[in-house]
PDB file as gemmi writes it, atoms N, CA and C in Angstrom:
CRYST1    1.000    1.000    1.000  90.00  90.00  90.00 P 1                      
ATOM      1  N   MET A   1      20.916 -60.304  -5.166  1.00  0.00           N  
ATOM      2  CA  MET A   1      21.681 -59.168  -5.150  1.00  0.00           C  
ATOM      3  C   MET A   1      22.911 -59.727  -5.234  1.00  0.00           C  
ATOM      4  N   ILE A   2      23.790 -60.808  -5.060  1.00  0.00           N  
ATOM      5  CA  ILE A   2      24.964 -61.209  -5.200  1.00  0.00           C  
ATOM      6  C   ILE A   2      24.991 -62.446  -5.936  1.00  0.00           C  
ATOM      7  N   GLY A   3      25.621 -62.453  -7.094  1.00  0.00           N  
ATOM      8  CA  GLY A   3      25.386 -63.755  -7.867  1.00  0.00           C  
ATOM      9  C   GLY A   3      26.447 -64.850  -7.470  1.00  0.00           C  
ATOM     10  N   ARG A   4      27.929 -64.763  -6.798  1.00  0.00           N  
ATOM     11  CA  ARG A   4      28.771 -65.548  -6.049  1.00  0.00           C  
ATOM     12  C   ARG A   4      29.600 -64.457  -5.370  1.00  0.00           C  
ATOM     13  N   ALA A   5      30.339 -64.623  -4.412  1.00  0.00           N  
ATOM     14  CA  ALA A   5      31.087 -64.091  -3.591  1.00  0.00           C  
ATOM     15  C   ALA A   5      32.145 -65.273  -3.338  1.00  0.00           C  
ATOM     16  N   GLU A   6      33.197 -65.284  -3.674  1.00  0.00           N  
ATOM     17  CA  GLU A   6      34.132 -65.663  -3.375  1.00  0.00           C  
ATOM     18  C   GLU A   6      35.612 -65.008  -3.465  1.00  0.00           C  
ATOM     19  N   GLY A   7      36.806 -65.938  -2.564  1.00  0.00           N  
ATOM     20  CA  GLY A   7      37.950 -65.107  -2.240  1.00  0.00           C  
ATOM     21  C   GLY A   7      38.667 -66.446  -2.507  1.00  0.00           C  
ATOM     22  N   SER A   8      39.944 -66.005  -2.724  1.00  0.00           N  
ATOM     23  CA  SER A   8      40.668 -67.018  -2.728  1.00  0.00           C  
ATOM     24  C   SER A   8      41.473 -67.409  -1.379  1.00  0.00           C  
ATOM     25  N   ARG A   9      41.968 -68.562  -1.313  1.00  0.00           N  
ATOM     26  CA  ARG A   9      42.437 -68.970   0.012  1.00  0.00           C  
ATOM     27  C   ARG A   9      43.401 -67.775   0.352  1.00  0.00           C  
ATOM     28  N   LEU A  10      44.170 -67.431  -0.277  1.00  0.00           N  
ATOM     29  CA  LEU A  10      44.877 -65.854   0.585  1.00  0.00           C  
ATOM     30  C   LEU A  10      44.261 -64.806   0.561  1.00  0.00           C  
ATOM     31  N   ASP A  11      42.630 -64.955   0.216  1.00  0.00           N  
ATOM     32  CA  ASP A  11      42.026 -63.642   0.637  1.00  0.00           C  
ATOM     33  C   ASP A  11      41.703 -63.679   2.058  1.00  0.00           C  
ATOM     34  N   ASN A  12      42.421 -62.206   2.788  1.00  0.00           N  
ATOM     35  CA  ASN A  12      41.817 -62.301   3.993  1.00  0.00           C  
ATOM     36  C   ASN A  12      40.506 -61.276   4.373  1.00  0.00           C  
ATOM     37  N   ALA A  13      40.534 -60.520   3.175  1.00  0.00           N  
ATOM     38  CA  ALA A  13      39.164 -59.256   3.426  1.00  0.00           C  
ATOM     39  C   ALA A  13      38.377 -59.606   3.812  1.00  0.00           C  
ATOM     40  N   GLU A  14      37.911 -58.708   4.963  1.00  0.00           N  
ATOM     41  CA  GLU A  14      36.798 -58.641   5.591  1.00  0.00           C  
ATOM     42  C   GLU A  14      35.055 -59.214   4.464  1.00  0.00           C  
ATOM     43  N   PRO A  15      34.250 -60.170   5.393  1.00  0.00           N  
ATOM     44  CA  PRO A  15      33.247 -60.102   4.522  1.00  0.00           C  
ATOM     45  C   PRO A  15      32.440 -59.195   4.052  1.00  0.00           C  
ATOM     46  N   ILE A  16      32.098 -59.493   2.953  1.00  0.00           N  
ATOM     47  CA  ILE A  16      31.074 -58.567   2.687  1.00  0.00           C  
ATOM     48  C   ILE A  16      29.622 -58.177   3.255  1.00  0.00           C  
ATOM     49  N   THR A  17      28.759 -57.316   3.662  1.00  0.00           N  
ATOM     50  CA  THR A  17      27.787 -57.273   4.413  1.00  0.00           C  
ATOM     51  C   THR A  17      26.526 -56.410   3.624  1.00  0.00           C  
ATOM     52  N   LEU A  18      25.119 -56.812   4.242  1.00  0.00           N  
ATOM     53  CA  LEU A  18      24.557 -56.805   3.471  1.00  0.00           C  
ATOM     54  C   LEU A  18      23.108 -56.132   4.663  1.00  0.00           C  
ATOM     55  N   GLU A  19      22.918 -55.202   3.827  1.00  0.00           N  
ATOM     56  CA  GLU A  19      21.862 -54.301   5.394  1.00  0.00           C  
ATOM     57  C   GLU A  19      20.860 -53.701   5.311  1.00  0.00           C  
ATOM     58  N   ASN A  20      19.369 -54.222   5.250  1.00  0.00           N  
ATOM     59  CA  ASN A  20      18.574 -53.463   4.792  1.00  0.00           C  
ATOM     60  C   ASN A  20      18.107 -53.443   3.360  1.00  0.00           C  
ATOM     61  N   VAL A  21      17.940 -54.854   2.997  1.00  0.00           N  
ATOM     62  CA  VAL A  21      18.368 -54.858   1.661  1.00  0.00           C  
ATOM     63  C   VAL A  21      16.662 -56.240   1.045  1.00  0.00           C  
ATOM     64  N   TYR A  22      16.146 -55.865   0.367  1.00  0.00           N  
ATOM     65  CA  TYR A  22      15.493 -57.133  -0.119  1.00  0.00           C  
ATOM     66  C   TYR A  22      15.061 -57.417  -1.635  1.00  0.00           C  
ATOM     67  N   ALA A  23      14.298 -58.580  -1.838  1.00  0.00           N  
ATOM     68  CA  ALA A  23      14.360 -59.073  -3.020  1.00  0.00           C  
ATOM     69  C   ALA A  23      12.896 -59.133  -3.578  1.00  0.00           C  
ATOM     70  N   VAL A  24      12.579 -58.935  -4.870  1.00  0.00           N  
ATOM     71  CA  VAL A  24      11.055 -59.705  -4.993  1.00  0.00           C  
ATOM     72  C   VAL A  24      11.169 -59.662  -6.742  1.00  0.00           C  
ATOM     73  N   GLY A  25      12.030 -59.959  -7.406  1.00  0.00           N  
ATOM     74  CA  GLY A  25      12.129 -60.622  -8.192  1.00  0.00           C  
ATOM     75  C   GLY A  25      12.061 -62.517  -8.367  1.00  0.00           C  
ATOM     76  N   VAL A  26      11.611 -62.743  -9.567  1.00  0.00           N  
ATOM     77  CA  VAL A  26      11.797 -64.501  -9.735  1.00  0.00           C  
ATOM     78  C   VAL A  26      12.848 -64.765  -9.688  1.00  0.00           C  
ATOM     79  N   VAL A  27      12.990 -66.490  -8.797  1.00  0.00           N  
ATOM     80  CA  VAL A  27      14.603 -66.714  -8.846  1.00  0.00           C  
ATOM     81  C   VAL A  27      14.486 -68.231  -9.139  1.00  0.00           C  
ATOM     82  N   LYS A  28      14.979 -68.473 -10.438  1.00  0.00           N  
ATOM     83  CA  LYS A  28      14.456 -69.465 -11.195  1.00  0.00           C  
ATOM     84  C   LYS A  28      15.182 -70.461 -10.780  1.00  0.00           C  
ATOM     85  N   LEU A  29      16.340 -70.254 -10.448  1.00  0.00           N  
ATOM     86  CA  LEU A  29      17.512 -71.526 -10.336  1.00  0.00           C  
ATOM     87  C   LEU A  29      16.681 -72.447  -8.550  1.00  0.00           C  
ATOM     88  N   ASP A  30      17.322 -73.646  -8.701  1.00  0.00           N  
ATOM     89  CA  ASP A  30      17.115 -74.628  -7.218  1.00  0.00           C  
ATOM     90  C   ASP A  30      17.984 -74.109  -6.199  1.00  0.00           C  
ATOM     91  N   ALA A  31      17.368 -73.428  -5.041  1.00  0.00           N  
ATOM     92  CA  ALA A  31      18.200 -72.985  -4.068  1.00  0.00           C  
ATOM     93  C   ALA A  31      19.073 -73.971  -3.608  1.00  0.00           C  
ATOM     94  N   ASP A  32      19.139 -75.075  -3.773  1.00  0.00           N  
ATOM     95  CA  ASP A  32      20.728 -76.203  -3.303  1.00  0.00           C  
ATOM     96  C   ASP A  32      21.324 -75.554  -4.429  1.00  0.00           C  
ATOM     97  N   ARG A  33      21.137 -74.897  -5.316  1.00  0.00           N  
ATOM     98  CA  ARG A  33      22.013 -75.110  -6.427  1.00  0.00           C  
ATOM     99  C   ARG A  33      22.073 -73.417  -6.804  1.00  0.00           C  
ATOM    100  N   HIS A  34      22.714 -72.672  -6.056  1.00  0.00           N  
ATOM    101  CA  HIS A  34      22.864 -71.276  -6.211  1.00  0.00           C  
ATOM    102  C   HIS A  34      21.392 -70.336  -6.958  1.00  0.00           C  
ATOM    103  N   GLY A  35      20.297 -71.026  -6.593  1.00  0.00           N  
ATOM    104  CA  GLY A  35      18.966 -70.148  -6.653  1.00  0.00           C  
ATOM    105  C   GLY A  35      19.009 -69.616  -5.196  1.00  0.00           C  
ATOM    106  N   ARG A  36      19.798 -68.775  -4.530  1.00  0.00           N  
ATOM    107  CA  ARG A  36      19.385 -68.375  -3.225  1.00  0.00           C  
ATOM    108  C   ARG A  36      18.570 -66.986  -3.680  1.00  0.00           C  
ATOM    109  N   ALA A  37      17.653 -66.715  -2.611  1.00  0.00           N  
ATOM    110  CA  ALA A  37      16.696 -65.256  -2.527  1.00  0.00           C  
ATOM    111  C   ALA A  37      17.570 -64.414  -2.762  1.00  0.00           C  
ATOM    112  N   ILE A  38      18.803 -64.045  -1.741  1.00  0.00           N  
ATOM    113  CA  ILE A  38      19.569 -62.811  -1.974  1.00  0.00           C  
ATOM    114  C   ILE A  38      21.395 -62.935  -2.267  1.00  0.00           C  
ATOM    115  N   VAL A  39      21.892 -64.158  -2.079  1.00  0.00           N  
ATOM    116  CA  VAL A  39      23.146 -64.525  -2.376  1.00  0.00           C  
ATOM    117  C   VAL A  39      22.889 -65.772  -2.831  1.00  0.00           C  
ATOM    118  N   GLY A  40      23.630 -65.499  -4.258  1.00  0.00           N  
ATOM    119  CA  GLY A  40      23.681 -67.145  -4.991  1.00  0.00           C  
ATOM    120  C   GLY A  40      24.235 -68.179  -4.445  1.00  0.00           C  
ATOM    121  N   HIS A  41      25.467 -67.648  -4.364  1.00  0.00           N  
ATOM    122  CA  HIS A  41      26.668 -68.706  -4.125  1.00  0.00           C  
ATOM    123  C   HIS A  41      27.557 -67.839  -2.900  1.00  0.00           C  
ATOM    124  N   ASP A  42      28.084 -68.391  -1.934  1.00  0.00           N  
ATOM    125  CA  ASP A  42      28.545 -67.449  -0.296  1.00  0.00           C  
ATOM    126  C   ASP A  42      30.198 -68.237  -0.984  1.00  0.00           C  
ATOM    127  N   GLY A  43      31.273 -68.223  -1.783  1.00  0.00           N  
ATOM    128  CA  GLY A  43      32.133 -68.577  -1.495  1.00  0.00           C  
ATOM    129  C   GLY A  43      32.734 -70.034  -1.023  1.00  0.00           C  
ATOM    130  N   GLN A  44      34.007 -70.468  -1.022  1.00  0.00           N  
ATOM    131  CA  GLN A  44      34.317 -71.282  -0.558  1.00  0.00           C  
ATOM    132  C   GLN A  44      33.470 -72.172   0.758  1.00  0.00           C  
ATOM    133  N   GLU A  45      33.424 -73.490   0.752  1.00  0.00           N  
ATOM    134  CA  GLU A  45      32.337 -74.316   1.550  1.00  0.00           C  
ATOM    135  C   GLU A  45      33.285 -74.143   3.254  1.00  0.00           C  
ATOM    136  N   GLY A  46      32.053 -72.771   3.953  1.00  0.00           N  
ATOM    137  CA  GLY A  46      32.783 -72.647   5.304  1.00  0.00           C  
ATOM    138  C   GLY A  46      32.894 -71.100   5.488  1.00  0.00           C  
ATOM    139  N   SER A  47      33.436 -71.075   4.201  1.00  0.00           N  
ATOM    140  CA  SER A  47      34.058 -69.319   4.364  1.00  0.00           C  
ATOM    141  C   SER A  47      32.487 -68.527   4.523  1.00  0.00           C  
ATOM    142  N   HIS A  48      31.866 -68.277   4.157  1.00  0.00           N  
ATOM    143  CA  HIS A  48      30.523 -67.389   4.424  1.00  0.00           C  
ATOM    144  C   HIS A  48      30.902 -66.329   4.606  1.00  0.00           C  
ATOM    145  N   ARG A  49      31.130 -65.662   3.187  1.00  0.00           N  
ATOM    146  CA  ARG A  49      32.107 -64.347   2.770  1.00  0.00           C  
ATOM    147  C   ARG A  49      30.752 -63.149   2.766  1.00  0.00           C  
ATOM    148  N   VAL A  50      29.709 -63.558   3.374  1.00  0.00           N  
ATOM    149  CA  VAL A  50      28.710 -62.727   3.101  1.00  0.00           C  
ATOM    150  C   VAL A  50      27.724 -62.534   4.518  1.00  0.00           C  
ATOM    151  N   LYS A  51      27.931 -61.508   4.990  1.00  0.00           N  
ATOM    152  CA  LYS A  51      27.021 -61.102   6.623  1.00  0.00           C  
ATOM    153  C   LYS A  51      25.764 -60.086   5.948  1.00  0.00           C  
ATOM    154  N   GLY A  52      24.800 -60.425   6.474  1.00  0.00           N  
ATOM    155  CA  GLY A  52      23.927 -59.596   6.950  1.00  0.00           C  
ATOM    156  C   GLY A  52      22.837 -59.538   8.069  1.00  0.00           C  
ATOM    157  N   SER A  53      22.255 -58.788   7.953  1.00  0.00           N  
ATOM    158  CA  SER A  53      20.812 -58.719   8.717  1.00  0.00           C  
ATOM    159  C   SER A  53      19.694 -57.629   7.849  1.00  0.00           C  
ATOM    160  N   GLN A  54      18.386 -57.911   8.388  1.00  0.00           N  
ATOM    161  CA  GLN A  54      17.475 -56.919   7.888  1.00  0.00           C  
ATOM    162  C   GLN A  54      17.354 -57.294   6.504  1.00  0.00           C  
ATOM    163  N   SER A  55      17.674 -58.360   6.057  1.00  0.00           N  
ATOM    164  CA  SER A  55      17.243 -58.553   4.841  1.00  0.00           C  
ATOM    165  C   SER A  55      16.534 -59.715   4.559  1.00  0.00           C  
ATOM    166  N   TYR A  56      15.577 -59.260   3.578  1.00  0.00           N  
ATOM    167  CA  TYR A  56      14.405 -60.052   3.378  1.00  0.00           C  
ATOM    168  C   TYR A  56      13.902 -60.073   1.727  1.00  0.00           C  
ATOM    169  N   PHE A  57      13.329 -61.194   1.374  1.00  0.00           N  
ATOM    170  CA  PHE A  57      12.477 -61.423   0.159  1.00  0.00           C  
ATOM    171  C   PHE A  57      11.296 -61.724   0.212  1.00  0.00           C  
ATOM    172  N   ASP A  58      10.608 -61.482  -0.737  1.00  0.00           N  
ATOM    173  CA  ASP A  58       9.150 -61.655  -0.959  1.00  0.00           C  
ATOM    174  C   ASP A  58       8.921 -63.348  -1.509  1.00  0.00           C  
ATOM    175  N   ARG A  59       8.660 -63.896  -0.743  1.00  0.00           N  
ATOM    176  CA  ARG A  59       8.389 -65.696  -0.497  1.00  0.00           C  
ATOM    177  C   ARG A  59       6.975 -65.521  -2.154  1.00  0.00           C  
ATOM    178  N   ASP A  60       5.999 -64.732  -1.994  1.00  0.00           N  
ATOM    179  CA  ASP A  60       5.098 -64.813  -3.480  1.00  0.00           C  
ATOM    180  C   ASP A  60       5.858 -64.464  -4.610  1.00  0.00           C  
ATOM    181  N   THR A  61       6.375 -63.304  -4.651  1.00  0.00           N  
ATOM    182  CA  THR A  61       7.101 -62.686  -6.298  1.00  0.00           C  
ATOM    183  C   THR A  61       8.514 -63.758  -6.730  1.00  0.00           C  
ATOM    184  N   THR A  62       9.578 -63.903  -5.573  1.00  0.00           N  
ATOM    185  CA  THR A  62      10.635 -65.008  -5.817  1.00  0.00           C  
ATOM    186  C   THR A  62      10.290 -65.987  -5.975  1.00  0.00           C  
ATOM    187  N   GLU A  63       9.294 -66.611  -5.760  1.00  0.00           N  
ATOM    188  CA  GLU A  63       8.612 -68.045  -5.651  1.00  0.00           C  
ATOM    189  C   GLU A  63       9.898 -69.307  -4.867  1.00  0.00           C  
ATOM    190  N   LYS A  64       9.946 -68.451  -3.906  1.00  0.00           N  
ATOM    191  CA  LYS A  64      11.281 -69.179  -2.743  1.00  0.00           C  
ATOM    192  C   LYS A  64      10.246 -69.380  -1.582  1.00  0.00           C  
ATOM    193  N   LYS A  65      10.097 -70.782  -1.130  1.00  0.00           N  
ATOM    194  CA  LYS A  65       9.547 -70.847   0.369  1.00  0.00           C  
ATOM    195  C   LYS A  65      10.227 -70.358   1.234  1.00  0.00           C  
ATOM    196  N   ASN A  66      12.588 -70.432   0.788  1.00  0.00           N  
ATOM    197  CA  ASN A  66      13.105 -70.355   2.141  1.00  0.00           C  
ATOM    198  C   ASN A  66      14.189 -69.997   1.321  1.00  0.00           C  
ATOM    199  N   SER A  67      14.830 -68.974   2.454  1.00  0.00           N  
ATOM    200  CA  SER A  67      15.953 -68.162   1.323  1.00  0.00           C  
ATOM    201  C   SER A  67      17.057 -69.088   0.602  1.00  0.00           C  
ATOM    202  N   GLY A  68      17.371 -69.972   1.329  1.00  0.00           N  
ATOM    203  CA  GLY A  68      19.078 -70.474   0.886  1.00  0.00           C  
ATOM    204  C   GLY A  68      19.862 -70.352   1.398  1.00  0.00           C  
ATOM    205  N   ASP A  69      19.913 -69.308   1.921  1.00  0.00           N  
ATOM    206  CA  ASP A  69      21.149 -68.679   2.475  1.00  0.00           C  
ATOM    207  C   ASP A  69      20.991 -68.203   4.093  1.00  0.00           C  
ATOM    208  N   LYS A  70      21.880 -68.022   4.198  1.00  0.00           N  
ATOM    209  CA  LYS A  70      21.573 -67.625   6.141  1.00  0.00           C  
ATOM    210  C   LYS A  70      21.706 -65.944   6.451  1.00  0.00           C  
ATOM    211  N   ILE A  71      21.413 -65.133   5.507  1.00  0.00           N  
ATOM    212  CA  ILE A  71      20.803 -64.146   5.800  1.00  0.00           C  
ATOM    213  C   ILE A  71      19.729 -63.417   5.508  1.00  0.00           C  
ATOM    214  N   SER A  72      19.042 -63.705   5.094  1.00  0.00           N  
ATOM    215  CA  SER A  72      17.692 -63.532   4.648  1.00  0.00           C  
ATOM    216  C   SER A  72      16.514 -64.325   5.287  1.00  0.00           C  
ATOM    217  N   ILE A  73      15.266 -63.249   5.347  1.00  0.00           N  
ATOM    218  CA  ILE A  73      14.216 -63.871   5.657  1.00  0.00           C  
ATOM    219  C   ILE A  73      12.670 -63.612   4.491  1.00  0.00           C  
ATOM    220  N   GLY A  74      12.277 -65.027   4.505  1.00  0.00           N  
ATOM    221  CA  GLY A  74      10.959 -64.728   3.628  1.00  0.00           C  
ATOM    222  C   GLY A  74      10.159 -64.215   4.413  1.00  0.00           C  
ATOM    223  N   LEU A  75       9.059 -62.972   3.656  1.00  0.00           N  
ATOM    224  CA  LEU A  75       8.304 -62.492   3.487  1.00  0.00           C  
ATOM    225  C   LEU A  75       6.876 -62.531   2.887  1.00  0.00           C  
ATOM    226  N   ARG A  76       5.778 -62.628   3.536  1.00  0.00           N  
ATOM    227  CA  ARG A  76       4.580 -62.458   1.871  1.00  0.00           C  
ATOM    228  C   ARG A  76       4.872 -61.169   1.395  1.00  0.00           C  
ATOM    229  N   THR A  77       3.676 -60.877   0.213  1.00  0.00           N  
ATOM    230  CA  THR A  77       3.902 -59.728  -0.591  1.00  0.00           C  
ATOM    231  C   THR A  77       3.354 -58.519   0.956  1.00  0.00           C  
ATOM    232  N   GLU A  78       2.111 -59.261   1.236  1.00  0.00           N  
ATOM    233  CA  GLU A  78       1.455 -58.269   2.303  1.00  0.00           C  
ATOM    234  C   GLU A  78       2.022 -57.755   2.867  1.00  0.00           C  
ATOM    235  N   GLU A  79       3.329 -58.566   3.354  1.00  0.00           N  
ATOM    236  CA  GLU A  79       3.957 -58.344   4.815  1.00  0.00           C  
ATOM    237  C   GLU A  79       5.024 -57.590   4.483  1.00  0.00           C  
ATOM    238  N   MET A  80       5.590 -57.581   3.216  1.00  0.00           N  
ATOM    239  CA  MET A  80       6.573 -56.747   2.328  1.00  0.00           C  
ATOM    240  C   MET A  80       6.163 -55.180   1.941  1.00  0.00           C  
ATOM    241  N   THR A  81       4.900 -55.076   1.747  1.00  0.00           N  
ATOM    242  CA  THR A  81       4.210 -53.997   1.575  1.00  0.00           C  
ATOM    243  C   THR A  81       3.179 -53.347   2.312  1.00  0.00           C  
ATOM    244  N   ASP A  82       3.580 -53.609   3.952  1.00  0.00           N  
ATOM    245  CA  ASP A  82       2.484 -53.077   4.713  1.00  0.00           C  
ATOM    246  C   ASP A  82       3.722 -52.009   5.408  1.00  0.00           C  
ATOM    247  N   PRO A  83       3.645 -50.858   5.727  1.00  0.00           N  
ATOM    248  CA  PRO A  83       4.631 -50.032   6.091  1.00  0.00           C  
ATOM    249  C   PRO A  83       5.265 -49.834   7.683  1.00  0.00           C  
ATOM    250  N   LYS A  84       3.986 -50.810   8.243  1.00  0.00           N  
ATOM    251  CA  LYS A  84       3.718 -50.705  10.280  1.00  0.00           C  
ATOM    252  C   LYS A  84       4.392 -52.396  10.562  1.00  0.00           C  
ATOM    253  N   ASN A  85       4.756 -53.076   9.186  1.00  0.00           N  
ATOM    254  CA  ASN A  85       5.919 -54.450   9.853  1.00  0.00           C  
ATOM    255  C   ASN A  85       6.598 -53.994  10.516  1.00  0.00           C  
ATOM    256  N   ALA A  86       6.995 -55.048  11.710  1.00  0.00           N  
ATOM    257  CA  ALA A  86       7.762 -54.677  12.604  1.00  0.00           C  
ATOM    258  C   ALA A  86       9.274 -54.903  11.849  1.00  0.00           C  
ATOM    259  N   ALA A  87       9.100 -55.826  10.856  1.00  0.00           N  
ATOM    260  CA  ALA A  87      10.629 -56.263  10.371  1.00  0.00           C  
ATOM    261  C   ALA A  87      11.362 -55.282   9.915  1.00  0.00           C  
ATOM    262  N   PHE A  88      10.770 -54.116   9.803  1.00  0.00           N  
ATOM    263  CA  PHE A  88      11.106 -52.975   8.934  1.00  0.00           C  
ATOM    264  C   PHE A  88      11.082 -51.723   9.980  1.00  0.00           C  
ATOM    265  N   SER A  89      11.163 -52.058  11.380  1.00  0.00           N  
ATOM    266  CA  SER A  89      11.340 -51.412  12.059  1.00  0.00           C  
ATOM    267  C   SER A  89      12.736 -50.024  12.519  1.00  0.00           C  
ATOM    268  N   THR A  90      14.032 -50.912  12.003  1.00  0.00           N  
ATOM    269  CA  THR A  90      14.789 -50.518  12.391  1.00  0.00           C  
ATOM    270  C   THR A  90      15.595 -49.364  11.246  1.00  0.00           C  
ATOM    271  N   TRP A  91      14.797 -49.961   9.783  1.00  0.00           N  
ATOM    272  CA  TRP A  91      15.454 -49.587   8.693  1.00  0.00           C  
ATOM    273  C   TRP A  91      15.468 -47.589   8.788  1.00  0.00           C  
ATOM    274  N   ASP A  92      16.241 -47.299   8.454  1.00  0.00           N  
ATOM    275  CA  ASP A  92      15.808 -45.625   8.348  1.00  0.00           C  
ATOM    276  C   ASP A  92      15.037 -44.687   7.494  1.00  0.00           C  
ATOM    277  N   ARG A  93      14.208 -44.362   8.273  1.00  0.00           N  
ATOM    278  CA  ARG A  93      12.981 -43.592   7.521  1.00  0.00           C  
ATOM    279  C   ARG A  93      13.512 -42.295   7.085  1.00  0.00           C  
ATOM    280  N   GLY A  94      14.265 -42.151   7.079  1.00  0.00           N  
ATOM    281  CA  GLY A  94      14.876 -41.119   6.323  1.00  0.00           C  
ATOM    282  C   GLY A  94      15.682 -41.102   5.434  1.00  0.00           C  
ATOM    283  N   ILE A  95      15.886 -42.478   4.726  1.00  0.00           N  
ATOM    284  CA  ILE A  95      16.763 -43.666   3.508  1.00  0.00           C  
ATOM    285  C   ILE A  95      14.978 -43.685   2.860  1.00  0.00           C  
ATOM    286  N   TRP A  96      14.663 -44.461   3.828  1.00  0.00           N  
ATOM    287  CA  TRP A  96      13.995 -45.515   3.483  1.00  0.00           C  
ATOM    288  C   TRP A  96      12.093 -44.562   3.497  1.00  0.00           C  
ATOM    289  N   GLN A  97      10.927 -45.304   1.910  1.00  0.00           N  
ATOM    290  CA  GLN A  97      10.402 -44.257   2.145  1.00  0.00           C  
ATOM    291  C   GLN A  97       9.312 -45.649   2.014  1.00  0.00           C  
ATOM    292  N   PHE A  98       8.233 -45.771   3.208  1.00  0.00           N  
ATOM    293  CA  PHE A  98       7.257 -46.818   3.394  1.00  0.00           C  
ATOM    294  C   PHE A  98       5.761 -45.906   3.051  1.00  0.00           C  
ATOM    295  N   GLU A  99       5.349 -46.833   2.093  1.00  0.00           N  
ATOM    296  CA  GLU A  99       3.694 -46.581   1.871  1.00  0.00           C  
ATOM    297  C   GLU A  99       2.778 -48.159   1.671  1.00  0.00           C  
ATOM    298  N   ALA A 100       1.824 -47.756   2.042  1.00  0.00           N  
ATOM    299  CA  ALA A 100       0.714 -48.764   2.159  1.00  0.00           C  
ATOM    300  C   ALA A 100       0.595 -49.394   0.805  1.00  0.00           C  
ATOM    301  N   GLY A 101       0.771 -50.728   0.588  1.00  0.00           N  
ATOM    302  CA  GLY A 101       0.723 -51.371  -0.848  1.00  0.00           C  
ATOM    303  C   GLY A 101       1.458 -51.566  -1.474  1.00  0.00           C  
ATOM    304  N   GLU A 102       3.040 -50.966  -1.244  1.00  0.00           N  
ATOM    305  CA  GLU A 102       3.979 -50.759  -1.872  1.00  0.00           C  
ATOM    306  C   GLU A 102       5.458 -51.089  -1.208  1.00  0.00           C  
ATOM    307  N   TYR A 103       6.220 -51.721  -1.909  1.00  0.00           N  
ATOM    308  CA  TYR A 103       7.438 -52.070  -1.451  1.00  0.00           C  
ATOM    309  C   TYR A 103       8.370 -50.771  -0.902  1.00  0.00           C  
ATOM    310  N   PRO A 104       8.973 -51.008  -0.266  1.00  0.00           N  
ATOM    311  CA  PRO A 104       9.907 -49.773   0.524  1.00  0.00           C  
ATOM    312  C   PRO A 104      10.952 -49.317  -0.425  1.00  0.00           C  
ATOM    313  N   LYS A 105      11.369 -47.752  -0.397  1.00  0.00           N  
ATOM    314  CA  LYS A 105      11.857 -47.290  -1.651  1.00  0.00           C  
ATOM    315  C   LYS A 105      12.726 -46.253  -1.118  1.00  0.00           C  
ATOM    316  N   LEU A 106      13.770 -46.173  -1.649  1.00  0.00           N  
ATOM    317  CA  LEU A 106      14.792 -45.535  -1.263  1.00  0.00           C  
ATOM    318  C   LEU A 106      14.620 -43.718  -1.190  1.00  0.00           C  
ATOM    319  N   TYR A 107      14.395 -42.839  -0.636  1.00  0.00           N  
ATOM    320  CA  TYR A 107      14.322 -41.495  -1.249  1.00  0.00           C  
ATOM    321  C   TYR A 107      15.298 -40.946  -2.110  1.00  0.00           C  
TER     322      TYR A 107                                                      
END                                                                             
C-alpha cells in the first residue's frame, strides 16, 4: 500500500493513517529490508509516520508470516474471505461488501 513514508526533520505533519485496508498480493522483498505487507518503509528511525487500525494482509497470498510493520495483522485466505470474520466487524457495511469466498470489496 505504501512503499515509503518519510519526512524531513523539519516536517511536523500529522502521520499517515490507514484504516480498513488489506493486502493480498505477493511481497517479494525481505520484511527486514522494506518488504513489509502493508508499509514498505516507515520513515526515519523511530518516526512512525504511518499509523493504522483494522489493517490486514493475507498470509497465504502475500507469502508473509508476519507483517514486518506495526499496523497490520496477518490472516489466512480462509479468514480473509469469511464475511462473518470478527476482524471485519467494525468495517462499514455501507461501504464494504462481504461475500463468502471473496475478499471484501468496495461498493
